[in-house]
N, C-alpha and C positions, 0 to 999 in steps of 0.2 A: 215070093211076093215082097216078106218083110224086108228081105235085104236088101231090095232092090228099094225100096223105100229109104230104107237106112243110107243105104249107100247116094241116093239122090240130096239126102238131107246134109247127108256130110262134106258131098261135093258142092253144094250151093252154099253152105258155110265158108268153105276153102277160098271158093272163087267172091264169095262178096268181102270177106277178111282182107284178102290182096286186093279188092280193088277200092279198098278205104285207104291202102297204104300207103303214105306220104313218100316219096324219094328223099333219103337218107343221104346225107352229106358223104363226101370221099373225096381221097387226093387226087388230086389232075396231076400231070406228068411235071409242073412245075413245082407240085408240092402244097398247092394252095389247096385248102379243103372249102368243098364247092357242095351245093345243095344246104337240103334243111338240117342246121346242127343243133349240138343241145353241148350244155355243159362239158357231160363228160368227153365230148370230142375236144373241147379246150383243152382241158385237162392233162390230156396226154402228148408225147412226144410228135412232132418238134413244138406244137401250139403252149405245150407249157410252161416252156421257157417265159414268154412275156407274159403267159395267163395268170398263172400262180404270182408272178412277181408284182404286179400290178394290181392284183385281188387285194392281196396282203397288203400291201403299202397305202391302199385307199384307205382315209375317213370321211366316211360320208357324213354331209350335213346333218347330227340327228333333227335340230329342228326343223329342219325341210323335208326330211322322212318323217315326222311324225304326221305332218300335213297332208304329206305324199298320199301314207297310208288309207286316210279315209277316203281320198278321191281316185284312187287306185280301183274301185269296187265292182265297177261295171266297165272296164276298158281292157280292150283287146290290142295288143302289138304286133306289128310287123316290123324286123330289125333286118334289116338290108347294110349287111357287114362284110369285110373282107379280110382272110390274115394274112395278107399281103400287103396292108395299108398300116401306118404307123397308128395312123386315130384310130381305127374299128382296135388296133391291140390294145391300146389304153381305155376304150369305151365299151368293149367286150366286157370286160372283168371287172369294170367300173359298174355298168350296169346290174352284171348279176350281184356285185354287194349290195347298190342302191334296192334291187326287189327283193332278195331277199332281206334285207331290214325291214322293208316297209308289210311285209308279210305276203307277196303279189303270189297269187296262183300263176304258177309257171306256166299252167295251160292254156293262158290266155298271151302268149307272149309265142312267138316263130321266127328264129334266127335264120335269117337264109344268108348263106356264105356265098358269092360271086367271086366270077375270075379276073383277072385284070381290062378285063373287056365290060365289066359288069353285067355279066351276062351268066344262065347255068345251061347245061346241057338241055333242063327239064322246060326251060324260060320260064322260071319261079317268078321272075322280075316283072314279065309280059304285065304291060296294063297301069305298072305304079311309077312309071316316068322316071326313073331311079337315077341321077344321072353323077350323083358323088356317093361315096361311103364315108362314112356310116350315113345313113337314112334310118331313122324310128318315126315310123307311120302310127300314130294314136285313132284309135276308133272307138264309139261309144255306140252302143244300138246299130253297130254296122256302118255306120255313117264315120267319115274320117273328121278328125276333133282338130290335127293337128300334125307338124314334121318337126322335127330335130335333126337338122343336115349339119355334117362334118364339126360344126366348132359351135360350143355353148355359147351364148351369151352373158350367163354369170355363171354355172359350170350345173353337171348334167342333170342333180336332183333338183334345182331351183327351175331351169329348164324346164322338166318334165312335168314341176309342179305348176308351172304358168301355163301349159297346154291342155293339161286334164281339168285344171280348175275352171277353162275358157276364156280366159284373158287373154287380151290380143298379146302374140308372142310378137318381138322381132326377131325373124331370125338373122344372126350373124352371118355380114358378108362371105362368102366362102372364097376362099383362097387364089 
């Protein structure tokens, strides 16, 4: 009887754990990273060629970072990016560096890497109206407070700061 109860608890734990797992990023036939990605995915070949170079060379505006640090406390971010996109190849490593300097909790950001059709096999982009990459969607208390899409008005950290400060953000026209 005790063995059956233990087996039942073990089975319930395994089923519950696997049900809560999110799909991880994987490489598609074109070599693009697709799905939910983390920094360790970007620092592996072939993505590390552009990630490391752009990460190491970027010098964030520390004045903006200092202000951003205070404003990011209750913010969640969904980042829709693509490893085939030249803008994402710049903004992904820059975003990591900005958020690291700001002491951001990376449990509060989700990088969703999309294919060339701007989708994933698991339709992770569904309901987010993603037309361009990169797109960063900022949330506070579950409510969307703004989007950064493709091109900065000033630079990434200043645009992020404008959005999380609740100021009017004028998105630069996409090209």
